[in-house]
N, C-alpha and C positions, 0 to 999 in steps of 0.2 A: 299097544298103548303108546301114544305119541309122547315124545320128550322135547318137541320144538316149543319155542315161545308161542304162547296163544295171543295172537294179536287182537282176536274178537274180545277176549277178556279185558285187555289193556284199554281197548276202545270203548267197551261198555263202562268200565270204570270211570273214564274221563267224561263220557257223555252223561252218566248217572249224576256226577258232581255238578256239571253244567245245568242239567235239569233242576238240581237243588237251588242254584242261583235264582233261576226263573221262578221256581216254586216259593221262595222266600220273598221275592219281590211282590208276587202275587199275595202273599200273606198280609201285606200291608194294605192291600186293596179289597180282599173279600170280605164281605159283609158278615157280621155275627160270628166271626171266627176270633177268639181271643189271640192277640200278639202283642209285642212290645209297644208298637205304635200303630194307630189306625189312621187311614186317609180319610179326609172328608168326601173323597170320590169313591168310597166303598160300594161295591156293586154285589146284589145277590146272585146274578147269573154266574159269577165266577165259582160259586159253591160247587157246580155240577162238575166241570172239569177238574176242579181241585180234588173233589172226592175220588174221581176216577183214577187220578194219579196217586193220591195220598194212600190208598189201600196198598199199594205195592212198592213205592218208591224206596223206603228204606230196607224193605226185606230184600229188594234187588241188590242194594249195596252190601248188605250182609251176606248174601249168597255169593257175590263175586268175591268178597274177602275171604270166605270158606274155600272157594276154589283156589286163590292165591296161597292160602295156607297149605293146601294139598301139595302145591309145587314146592313151597319153601321147606317142607318137612322131608323132602326126598334127599337122603344122604346127609342130612344135617341133625346134629345132636339136639334133642328136644328142649332140654333145660337152657342150652345156650340160646336157642331161638327165642324162648320166653324172655331172657335177659335182653336180647336185641329188641324184641317187640316192646318191652318196658321202656327202653330208651327212646324208641321211635314214637310211642304213643303217649307215655305219661309225662315226659319232659315237654313236649309241645302242649299237652293239656295244661300243665302248671304255667307255662308261658301265656298260653291263651287266656286262662283265668285271671291272671294279674296284669296282663298288658293289653290283649285284644279285645276281650269281651267287656271290660268295665264300661266303656262309653255306651254300650247298649242298655246296661242297667241304669246309668246316669240319664239317659234321654228318656227312658220309661218312667223313672221316678219323677223326673221334672215335669213331664207331660201329665202325670197323675196329680201334681201339686203336692207331693208328699216330701220332696227334697228341694231345698233352695237352689237356684241355679248358681254354678261355680264349680267347674270340673276338678280343680286342684283340691277344694275342701272335700268334694265327694271322694276323690282318690285316697285321701288321707284316711277317711273314714271306712272306705271300702277295704283298704288293706289291712286295717284294724279289725276288720269283720264286723262292722256296725257298732251298736245296735241300729235297726232300722224300724220305721213305722211298718206296722203289719201290711203286707201287700205292696211294699214300695216298688219291688221289681220281682220278676221271676227269680225265685231261688232266694229272696232277701231273708227268709227265715233261717237260712244257714250262714248268713253273714256275707257271703259272696257267692257267685254262680258260674256254671260252666255253660249255661244256655245252649247254642247249637252244638257245642263241642262234646255233647253227652255221648255221640258216637264213639269217641276215643276210649273212654273207660269200659263201655260195653264191649268194644272189640277186644280190648285187652283181656277182659274177664272170660269172654268165650274162647280165646286163644288158649289161655292158661287151662280153662277146663277141658278142651280138647286134649292138650298134652298130658293132663292128669289122667285122662281117660284113655290114653294110648294103649296101655296093657290090654285093656277090654276090647277097644277098637281093633287091635292087632291080633286078638285072640281068634281061635278058630270060629267061635260063635260070632264075634264081632265081623270077622270076614264073610261069614255066610249072610249076615245081615246086610252088609255092604253089597255084596254080589246079588242079593235079592233086589235091592234098589237099583243098582247099575243095570241090572238085567230086565228091567221093565220096559215093555214095548207096546206099541199102538195105544189103545184107550187106557191101558193100565198105567202107563206114564203120565197120563193127563188126568188121571182120577185118583189113584191110590195115594200118592204123596199129599193130596189135599186133605186126606181123612184126618191125620193128627191136627192139621190146622182148623179143621171144623170142630173137633173136640175141644181143643184149647179155646176157641172162640165162643163155644158155648158154656163151658165150664168155668174158665178163668176170666174171660171178658167181663162179665157183669160184676165180678167180685173185685177185680184189680184194674180200675181205669188207669190209663197211661199217666206216668208221672216224670219219667226220664231222670229219677233220682238214684237209680241203680238199685236201691234196697227194697222198694215196694213195688217194682214193675213186673210182677211175675207173669202177667198175660203177655206183655211184649217180649219178656225174656223167653217165654215158651215159643212164641212165633220166631223171634229173630234167630235163636239158638238153633231151632229145628232147620230153618233154611240155611243157616251157617254150616250145619252138619251136612245137609244135602250138597251144599257146594263143595265141602271138603271130600265127600264120597265121590263126586261126579268129577272132580278136578282133571285127572289124566285119563279117564275112560273114554277112549275114542269112540267106542261103540254107542254109548249113551248120546254123546254129542251129535253124532250122525243121525241118530233117532230123533233127537229134538229138532234138528233141521229138517228131517223129512216129514215130521207131523206138525211143522209150524203153522201151516194153514188151519188145520183142524184145532190147533190150540188157540189161534186168534179167534176162531169162530165160537169156540167154547168159552173164551173169555168175554165175548160180546154178549152172549145169551144171559148169563147171570148178571152182568152189569146192567143191562136194559131191564131185566126182571127186578133187580135191586131198587133202581130208580122208580119204576112204575109202582112197585109195591110200597115203597116208602111215601110216595105221594098219596097212596090210597090208605095209608095208616096201618099197613099189615103188622102183624106180630113181630116184635123185635127179635125173637129167636130165629124166625125164617130169614129176616134180613142179615142176621149174623152168619147163617149158613151159606147164603149167596155170596156175602163178603169174602168168605174163605175160599169158596170154589173159584171165585173170580181172581183172587189173589194168586193161586197157584197156576191156573191157566194163563194168566198174563204174563207171570215170570216165564213159563215154559215157552209161550210165544216170543217172548223178547229174546230169551236165549237162542231159540231155534233160528230166528231172523238174524240174529247177530253172528251165529256161527256160520250161517250160509253167505252172509254178505260182508262181514267185518273182518274176517280172519285173513288179513293181509297186511303187509308192512306199510301201512299208510305214512306218508311223509311227516305228518304232524305228530305221530304218536310219541316219539321220543320227548319232544318238548312237552306234550301233554303229560306224559307219566311224571315228569318232575315238577310239572306246575300244579298238578291237582291238589297236593297236600296243602301248600301254602295258600292257594285259591280258596280251599275249603275253610281254612282257619280265618281268612280275612273277609270273606264275602259279606257275612251278615252284619258285621260291624259297619262296613262301607255302604250297605243298603240302609241302615238306620241313619248314618251320618248323611247320606244323600237325601234321604227323605226329609231330615231336618232342614238341610240347606234349601232345598227346593219348595218347601211348604209355603213360604212367604211370597213365592213368585206367582203362585195361582195359575199354573199353566194348564189346568184342566185334566180331565181323565184319560186322554190319549197322549198328548206330548210328554206330561209329567213321568208316566211309567216308562216311556221310551227312553227318556233321558235318564231315569233312574238305573235302568238296565245298563246303559251305555256307560254311566259314571262308575258303576260297580265294576263292570268289565274292564274299563280302563284303569281303574285304581288297582284291581287285582294284579293286572298285567304290569303296571309301573312298579309296584312294591315287590312283586315277585321276581320279575326279570331285571328290574334296575337295581334292587338291593339284595334281597334274600338269596337268590341263587348265585349271586356275585361274591357275596362276603362270607368268608369261610366260617367264622364262629356263629353266624345267624343260621346257617343251613340246618344243623341238628335242632335248634330251637323251634324250626317249623317242619320237623320230621323229615328232613332231607339228609342223604348220606353225605359225609364229607368226600370231596374230589380228591382222588389219588393223584400225587404229582407225577408227571411223566418221567420215564427212566432218565437218570443223569441230572435232573433238575435239582438245584439247591434252593433252599427256602430263602426268599427275599422279603424285605420290609413290606413291599407293595402287595405281596401274596396274602398278607393278612389284611390288607385294606380292600383290595379289588379282586379277590380270587374268584 
């Protein structure tokens, strides 16, 4: 078992969140998919690539988070880790819900004509938790919303659950189950982990549609926690990672087959249960292919990794609000379906970079509010006033 830092996991984490920016920009333009705002340039053809990515994008993020937890739990007291995770996940969630996300809710409510323009008045009402007209914005029934930040409470819940289950996971039976998973080779690695996902998709999928409200999201919880647990199990097992790299081509082919069948049968009006099975098979084979190719080609100390590792959290928190703000700002320019999305991506990336590198990473008290660790002063340094301003 390797104890070296896994550069491929760091790179995957950064690339997964970069994909999230592109995905959320595309949500503004994909036709017939509900989102906070919709462009007059919405296109139906975007549904096909968006569906292909949507099936596995968040599962990949949770799997990578499970791998990270496996590394974090080595030699660390579990309850202390839960406390650290609470600070790094729930404090940014609170800041995000009260400072970052509100503009998204405001823009959505104004676009629907359910709230009068005026952000100051909206914020006073938002911080008082409403009341709001029904359907004013996503989450308005609760008074305020976490919108795209739903990943943070979900990740904390799964982390706490794994820690609570550690006596079971570290028992003899738990170790046998983990060994059975990490010992999978060849076709077994590409098929058997998909079977629980197929079961959840058939049994829970029809009964519990996605809500992202933490309480009623049992289908997504089953999927996300399962791949999170897979990530925790596979974390430091070098043999499993070598096998994923070895079968990466087969995994890619196995991912393409059910995806093509899924699209073809969906167009033909096939039974929804068959489509759900194909989705679940594609989900795991796509994850296996991504992990295999990443381990083969990304496990090296890329020069940009250090910057990306520290930037990804504030970029994640900021990006969707910047997308919404950029969409509102660009709408009156009528730039068309090509130039406008290009500029929207550019403005979002530029805004994330400016706020993260220009402010959040430099100012000591802002860092923990956006999930970053405090920088330790160099040995012999004495605290100075400017350290609190431009740290």
